GUMI-707704 format. One line per field, with one value per residue (C-alpha): residue in three letters; residue number from 1; x negated, y, z negated. Coordinates in steps of 0.2 Angstrom, whole numbers. Example, Ala and Ser with C-alpha at 12.3 -4.5 7.8 and 13.67 -1.06 7.14 Angstrom:
REM residues 2
aa (ALA:SER)
i (1:2)
east (-62:-68)
north (-22:-5)
up (-39:-36)
***
This chain:
REM residues 423
aa (UNK:UNK:UNK:UNK:UNK:UNK:UNK:UNK:UNK:UNK:UNK:UNK:UNK:UNK:UNK:UNK:UNK:UNK:UNK:UNK:UNK:UNK:UNK:UNK:UNK:UNK:UNK:UNK:UNK:UNK:UNK:UNK:UNK:UNK:UNK:UNK:UNK:UNK:UNK:UNK:UNK:UNK:UNK:UNK:UNK:UNK:UNK:UNK:UNK:UNK:UNK:UNK:UNK:UNK:UNK:UNK:UNK:UNK:UNK:UNK:UNK:UNK:UNK:UNK:UNK:UNK:UNK:UNK:UNK:UNK:UNK:UNK:UNK:UNK:UNK:UNK:UNK:UNK:UNK:UNK:UNK:UNK:UNK:UNK:UNK:UNK:UNK:UNK:UNK:UNK:UNK:UNK:UNK:UNK:UNK:UNK:UNK:UNK:UNK:UNK:UNK:UNK:UNK:UNK:UNK:UNK:UNK:UNK:UNK:UNK:UNK:UNK:UNK:UNK:UNK:UNK:UNK:UNK:UNK:UNK:UNK:UNK:UNK:UNK:UNK:UNK:UNK:UNK:UNK:UNK:UNK:UNK:UNK:UNK:UNK:UNK:UNK:UNK:UNK:UNK:UNK:UNK:UNK:UNK:UNK:UNK:UNK:UNK:UNK:UNK:UNK:UNK:UNK:UNK:UNK:UNK:UNK:UNK:UNK:UNK:UNK:UNK:UNK:UNK:UNK:UNK:UNK:UNK:UNK:UNK:UNK:UNK:UNK:UNK:UNK:UNK:UNK:UNK:UNK:UNK:UNK:UNK:UNK:UNK:UNK:UNK:UNK:UNK:UNK:UNK:UNK:UNK:UNK:UNK:UNK:UNK:UNK:UNK:UNK:UNK:UNK:UNK:UNK:UNK:UNK:UNK:UNK:UNK:UNK:UNK:UNK:UNK:UNK:UNK:UNK:UNK:UNK:UNK:UNK:UNK:UNK:UNK:UNK:UNK:UNK:UNK:UNK:UNK:UNK:UNK:UNK:UNK:UNK:UNK:UNK:UNK:UNK:UNK:UNK:UNK:UNK:UNK:UNK:UNK:UNK:UNK:UNK:UNK:UNK:UNK:UNK:UNK:UNK:UNK:UNK:UNK:UNK:UNK:UNK:UNK:UNK:UNK:UNK:UNK:UNK:UNK:UNK:UNK:UNK:UNK:UNK:UNK:UNK:UNK:UNK:UNK:UNK:UNK:UNK:UNK:UNK:UNK:UNK:UNK:UNK:UNK:UNK:UNK:UNK:UNK:UNK:UNK:UNK:UNK:UNK:UNK:UNK:UNK:UNK:UNK:UNK:UNK:UNK:UNK:UNK:UNK:UNK:UNK:UNK:UNK:UNK:UNK:UNK:UNK:UNK:UNK:UNK:UNK:UNK:UNK:UNK:UNK:UNK:UNK:UNK:UNK:UNK:UNK:UNK:UNK:UNK:UNK:UNK:UNK:UNK:UNK:UNK:UNK:UNK:UNK:UNK:UNK:UNK:UNK:UNK:UNK:UNK:UNK:UNK:UNK:UNK:UNK:UNK:UNK:UNK:UNK:UNK:UNK:UNK:UNK:UNK:UNK:UNK:UNK:UNK:UNK:UNK:UNK:UNK:UNK:UNK:UNK:UNK:UNK:UNK:UNK:UNK:UNK:UNK:UNK:UNK:UNK:UNK:UNK:UNK:UNK:UNK:UNK:UNK:UNK:UNK:UNK:UNK:UNK:UNK:UNK:UNK:UNK:UNK:UNK:UNK:UNK:UNK:UNK:UNK:UNK:UNK:UNK:UNK:UNK:UNK:UNK:UNK:UNK:UNK:UNK:UNK:UNK:UNK:UNK:UNK:UNK:UNK)
i (1:2:3:4:5:6:7:8:9:10:11:12:13:14:15:16:17:18:19:20:21:22:23:24:25:26:27:28:29:30:31:32:33:34:35:36:37:38:39:40:41:42:43:44:45:46:47:48:49:50:51:52:53:54:55:56:57:58:59:60:61:62:63:64:65:66:67:68:69:70:71:72:73:74:75:76:77:78:79:80:81:82:83:84:85:86:87:88:89:90:91:92:93:94:95:96:97:98:99:100:101:102:103:104:105:106:107:108:109:110:111:112:113:114:115:116:117:118:119:120:121:122:123:124:125:126:127:128:129:130:131:132:133:134:135:136:137:138:139:140:141:142:143:144:145:146:147:148:149:150:151:152:153:154:155:156:157:158:159:160:161:162:163:164:165:166:167:168:169:170:171:172:173:174:175:176:177:178:179:180:181:182:183:184:185:186:187:188:189:190:191:192:193:194:195:196:197:198:199:200:201:202:203:204:205:206:207:208:209:210:211:212:213:214:215:216:217:218:219:220:221:222:223:224:225:226:227:228:229:230:231:232:233:234:235:236:237:238:239:240:241:242:243:244:245:246:247:248:249:250:251:252:253:254:255:256:257:258:259:260:261:262:263:264:265:266:267:268:269:270:271:272:273:274:275:276:277:278:279:280:281:282:283:284:285:286:287:288:289:290:291:292:293:294:295:296:297:298:299:300:301:302:303:304:305:306:307:308:309:310:311:312:313:314:315:316:317:318:319:320:321:322:323:324:325:326:327:328:329:330:331:332:333:334:335:336:337:338:339:340:341:342:343:344:345:346:347:348:349:350:351:352:353:354:355:356:357:358:359:360:361:362:363:364:365:366:367:368:369:370:371:372:373:374:375:376:377:378:379:380:381:382:383:384:385:386:387:388:389:390:391:392:393:394:395:396:397:398:399:400:401:402:403:404:405:406:407:408:409:410:411:412:413:414:415:416:417:418:419:420:421:422:423)
east (1043:1029:1034:1027:1015:1007:1010:999:985:983:983:968:958:961:956:938:932:935:926:913:908:907:897:882:894:897:878:878:889:881:861:873:873:886:897:902:888:887:902:899:883:896:907:893:884:892:889:905:916:927:925:934:947:951:956:965:974:977:986:996:1002:1005:1018:1026:1030:1022:1005:1007:1008:994:985:989:987:967:969:970:959:944:925:913:905:902:894:884:875:873:865:854:848:841:832:825:821:811:787:783:797:790:774:777:788:769:759:768:772:754:749:759:752:737:748:755:741:745:741:744:760:769:766:773:788:792:794:803:815:816:811:819:834:836:827:845:855:843:846:856:861:862:846:839:843:836:819:819:827:813:798:805:805:789:779:786:799:788:781:800:795:802:821:824:813:822:840:837:825:841:852:843:840:861:864:852:856:875:872:856:865:875:865:873:889:887:875:884:901:911:907:910:926:932:923:934:951:944:932:914:898:879:879:892:889:870:874:890:882:863:855:864:860:841:842:851:838:821:826:833:816:807:814:813:795:788:801:796:777:770:783:778:757:761:773:764:758:741:742:761:754:745:757:746:756:754:741:728:737:731:741:756:752:758:770:777:782:786:799:806:808:815:831:831:838:850:857:861:866:878:887:902:902:901:899:887:877:880:870:856:854:853:839:833:830:824:810:808:804:793:781:785:764:769:785:789:809:824:835:851:856:856:864:878:882:882:891:904:908:911:922:931:933:941:953:957:955:968:983:979:984:1002:993:977:983:998:985:975:985:994:973:969:951:938:951:948:931:929:944:936:920:928:939:923:917:930:932:924:921:925:942:944:940:950:963:963:961:979:985:992:993:973:963:945:941:951:941:927:929:934:917:909:914:916:897:893:902:895:881:893:893:891:906:907:895:894:874:874:878:861:853:858:858:836:836:843:831:821:829:830:843:843:862:861:872:886:886:871:869:884:877:858:868:877:863:859:877:877:862:869:889:877:870:887:895:886:874)
north (513:522:538:541:551:535:523:536:539:518:516:530:526:506:511:523:508:498:512:510:493:498:512:498:497:516:516:505:515:531:524:519:535:543:560:554:548:565:561:538:545:555:542:534:541:535:553:561:547:548:565:561:553:566:576:565:563:582:587:573:576:593:585:572:586:605:613:623:605:602:615:613:593:599:612:600:588:590:592:591:577:582:595:591:572:590:599:586:580:595:597:578:578:594:589:594:582:569:571:571:555:546:551:546:529:528:530:516:505:502:492:479:467:463:471:491:487:477:486:500:493:485:499:512:498:496:510:523:516:513:533:538:533:550:560:554:542:552:562:543:536:549:549:528:530:542:535:518:529:535:523:505:508:519:504:496:480:470:472:458:464:485:475:466:481:494:481:477:496:502:488:492:512:504:497:508:520:513:516:532:541:553:548:535:542:528:529:546:544:535:539:554:543:528:534:532:537:537:525:514:514:508:493:485:489:494:477:469:481:484:462:463:479:470:452:459:471:456:441:455:462:441:435:449:453:448:462:473:475:471:491:498:514:519:538:537:525:539:553:564:572:571:586:581:594:600:594:604:617:608:623:621:606:610:625:612:600:615:616:596:597:611:606:590:596:609:592:596:615:619:638:636:620:627:644:639:628:647:651:634:637:658:649:634:652:661:649:638:633:621:611:602:602:604:590:601:597:579:583:592:578:568:576:582:559:563:573:565:551:562:565:551:540:553:545:525:525:519:503:504:508:492:482:481:484:466:457:450:453:442:442:461:459:451:463:477:473:469:482:492:486:496:515:521:514:529:532:514:516:533:524:511:520:528:510:512:497:492:481:485:469:474:494:484:474:486:495:481:476:494:496:478:481:498:490:480:495:511:519:509:520:539:540:528:539:547:534:531:543:545:528:523:533:518:505:504:516:523:514:501:487:489:468:464:478:468:452:459:466:450:439:455:459:441:443:456:448:435:447:457:440:430:442)
up (10:18:27:45:42:29:43:54:40:38:56:60:44:53:72:60:51:69:79:65:69:88:89:98:110:115:113:127:138:134:140:157:163:171:170:154:146:135:128:125:116:103:102:95:82:67:57:71:69:50:53:74:66:52:68:75:59:55:72:72:55:63:74:64:49:54:56:37:32:38:33:15:12:20:8:-7:-1:-14:-3:-20:-14:2:0:-13:-4:9:-2:-12:3:10:-9:-11:5:7:7:-8:-19:-8:-10:-30:-25:-16:-30:-44:-35:-30:-49:-53:-37:-50:-60:-50:-45:-27:-9:-8:3:-4:-19:-10:-5:-21:-29:-14:-15:-34:-44:-33:-32:-51:-53:-44:-63:-66:-50:-41:-28:-13:-19:-20:-4:7:-4:-4:18:24:13:21:37:39:30:37:49:63:73:86:78:66:69:56:42:46:44:31:21:25:17:1:-1:2:-11:-23:-21:-26:-39:-46:-52:-64:-76:-81:-83:-68:-57:-44:-34:-42:-59:-62:-53:-68:-82:-88:-88:-95:-108:-104:-107:-101:-118:-113:-93:-99:-114:-103:-82:-87:-90:-75:-63:-65:-66:-48:-42:-46:-40:-20:-23:-27:-14:1:-1:-3:12:21:18:33:43:27:29:50:48:34:42:33:34:28:13:7:8:26:36:55:54:39:30:15:-3:-8:-27:-42:-42:-28:-36:-48:-41:-28:-44:-53:-39:-37:-57:-53:-42:-50:-66:-57:-44:-51:-44:-26:-29:-41:-28:-13:-20:-27:-8:-2:-13:-10:9:6:-5:6:23:10:7:25:24:12:20:32:45:33:35:36:54:47:29:40:51:34:24:43:38:20:23:36:23:10:24:27:12:1:11:9:-10:-5:0:-9:-28:-26:-18:-35:-49:-43:-44:-60:-68:-58:-41:-42:-45:-27:-21:-23:-17:1:1:-4:14:23:11:-1:-15:-26:-17:-21:-41:-41:-34:-46:-62:-59:-61:-80:-94:-88:-100:-102:-96:-80:-78:-78:-65:-54:-57:-57:-39:-32:-35:-28:-12:-9:1:14:25:30:27:7:-2:-3:0:13:30:19:22:39:47:41:46:65:77:72:77:98:105:90:86:72:70:60:60:60:41:36:35:31:15:11:2:-7:-15:-19:-29:-36:-41:-48:-62:-67:-66:-76:-86)
***
């Protein structure tokens, strides 16, 4: 039987999920003004939700038990993933990295016999998410979201297009990182326990993931072709800033790529990649003329969101693990995809890895289902809050409806499901 703290944790988690789907309501209250407008605005920030409810949980733990118990629980949580997402967001979103990506995309555009605007959009929605298998999913999400924001999302029109593009991006990033054993958080959580390596991921998941990503990117490009051509910003497509600054020197790009690779390689060692981040910020300060503003504030908010998810998710094992362990493989696939919408898919696969006596088919279905559902909500996959933070200001009122995002991601999710089950 669960104890009082576990029941309280489940209640806080449920309220946090409900709060996530209600942020647009708080945004409307904030826009009305009044003495509490600032509080409503704070409660409308998705990045704050899970951190705030995690604080509520810790206060409840201190009240139900002891302060030392709450502090001990906090000390035993692993915050490597939130710290890494913060670090990789700051590095990947730097101007030299973005200009390098734009150069590579412009080179590939010459091979596509379509309009430039459509070709660039297709590459951003397909190639960049698949590159997440090399540079990690958070880095791929950061790059793709900024490219979308600067090239296609600058206008306040075509809201349906923005929701559909955002839904496809979240799904494609979630499934695009499974070609290797280290880039996707839900895969990383189980590779050691299941004995999987990059070859296993490429053979058993790679083909399905690539097919699903390409189909999703192609469909959204075809369906939204008029909106894409209408919304495309020529300056964003050329990668030039508003000030018309000269291109970043290749040597500066090379240094930034070296920092990006080093942070990725040190992903399991917070002391190393945080130290690299400090050096990176210092290097950017030394060559500020080649930089845009670093996304430190946005990265911290995303890290706070994920840290709250770690704190709240750590006490959900009492109901999640038993639920997963009692499902046959096919039911597990759909169950994992559905549960991912209300809990982080990395936590889901980690809990599944603790179930003893599972077959290889069961394990495959667990991971496939978790990555399939990783685009349904902001909390479903660790990189999603990064994309949300970068794109939300392009929506009316700076608010993204969780319900509309879920509906937009549902179609691409079904495409991914068909690919993993049939290919």
